[in-house]
N, C-alpha and C positions, 0 to 999 in steps of 0.2 A: 377559645373553643377547646373542649376536651377531645383527646384522641380516642379512638376506639379501644386500644389496649387499656388505657386508664379507666374508661367507663366499664369495661369488662372486669378489671381487677377490683373496682369498687363494689360491684354487685355479685361477684362469684361466690363469696362465703354466704351471704344471705340466701342466694338461690339454692345452694347446696343444702343449707339448713332447712329451708322450706320444702325442698324435694324429699328429704329424709322424713320430715314431719308428715307430709301428705302420704308418702309410701307407707309409713307406720299406721296411719289412720285407715288406709285402704285395706291393709292386712289385719286390721283390728288388733294391733299390738299397743301396749302401753309404753309410749316413747319415753315418758318421764322415768319409769322404773328401769327401762333398758339403759337410759343415760346414767342413772345412779349405779346400776350394776357395773357398767363400764368404768365409771369413776372409781368404784371400790377395787376393781381388778387392776386398775392402773396404779393405785397406791401399793398394792401387793407386788406388782412388777418392779416398782421403784425400790422397795425395800429389798427385794431379792437380787436385783441387778447392781445396786449401789456399791457393794463391796468389790465386785469385779471391775467396775468403772474406776473406782479410786485406785485400785491396784495398777491397772494399765496406765492411768494418767501419771501416777507417781513414777512408774518405771520409765516412761517416756521422758518426763522432766529430768530424772536422774541421768538418763542417757545423754540428753542435750547439755545439761548443766555441767556434767563431768568433763565435757570436751571430747568424749569418746566418739560422738557423732561426727565431729569435725575431723578427728584423726582417722576414723574409718573412711570418711568421704575422701580424704586426701590419699589414703592408701588404695582405695578402689577406683579412683578416677581414671588411671591408665587402662584398667581392664574394661571399664564402661565406655571409654573412648573408642575401643574396638567396634562397639555397636553404634558408634556415631553420636553418643551422648556427650554434650559439652561438659567439661569438668565442673563448671559453675553449677550444674544441676545435680551433681552427685549427692549432696546432702539432702536436697529436696526428695530425691528418689529413695533415700534411706529413711527419711522421717515420715513421708506420706503414708506408708502402711501402718504407722504407729499412731500418728496424731494429726487430726485436722487442723487444730489451732497452731501446733508447732509448724506444720507445713505452710500454713497461710502466712505465718511470720517470716519464714524463709522466702516465700514467694514475694512478699512485700519488699524484702531486702534485695532480692534480685531485680525487681522493678526499679527500686531507688538507685541501685548501682549501675545497671546496664540499660534501663529504660524498657518500657512495656512494648514498644514497637520494634525493638531490635530482634535479631534471630534468637538470642538467648532469652529475652523476655517472652517472646511468643512460644518458644520451646518449653519454657517453664509453665506457661499457661496450659500447654498441651499435656505436659506431665501431670499437672494438678488436676486437669479435667478428665484425663484418661485413666486415673488411678483411684483407689479407694483406701480408706482407713481399715485395712484388712483385720487387724487385731481388735479394733473397737467393734466392728461388725460381728466378728467371731465371738467376742465377749458377750455381746447382747444376745445373739441367736443361740449360742450353745449354753448360756447360763439358764435359759428357759426350756431347753429340750432335755430329753432323757439320754441323749448321746453323750457318752463320756470319753470314747475313744475317737479323737478327731481324725486319726489316720492321716491320709494325704490331703485333707481339706485345706489346711493352712499353706503347705508348700505349693499346692496347685493354685491357690488364690494369689500367692506371691509371684509365682512364675507368670501367671496371666497378667498381673499388674505390670510386671517388667516387660513382657512382650507388648502390651498395649502402649507403654511409654516409648519403646524402641520404634514400633511401627508408626506411632503418632509423630515422632520426631523425623523419621524418614519421609513421611508424607509431607510434613511441613517444609522440608528441604526443596520439594518440587513446587511449592505454592508461591 
């Protein structure tokens, strides 16, 4: 017997598709042409954003492959320890704003080394879940906007990510 969530997940995309189709018919819009226009604009988006994505991905890979991430994590772990962050999570906190794939690989390594149900494993999950790939998101958003002076956007996003990690780990200590 199928569970309710599996039934919902099987039908959610067709329901959304039909809802959009019916709404376009009610508004007397040509849904096929609208779909084609959306597809055309997505190709332009990919062409415009691709160089930014390649640049940030290469920079992250160079940061990790050079060993700089590990050395910086070892250097920063005592300072982060003041905030209650285990030293095992320092590299994850450094890589997470830069790369989702890089941080998931670090997360998997933490799970393999310490276990998913240990404090370190759960804290790594909290860090991963309470943070975002700040530079990737900034690359996507700002590559398509007319804003060229980012000003405090990146530092504020990084600070917010750090505060989210610290608060999340502290809440986890009481759970």
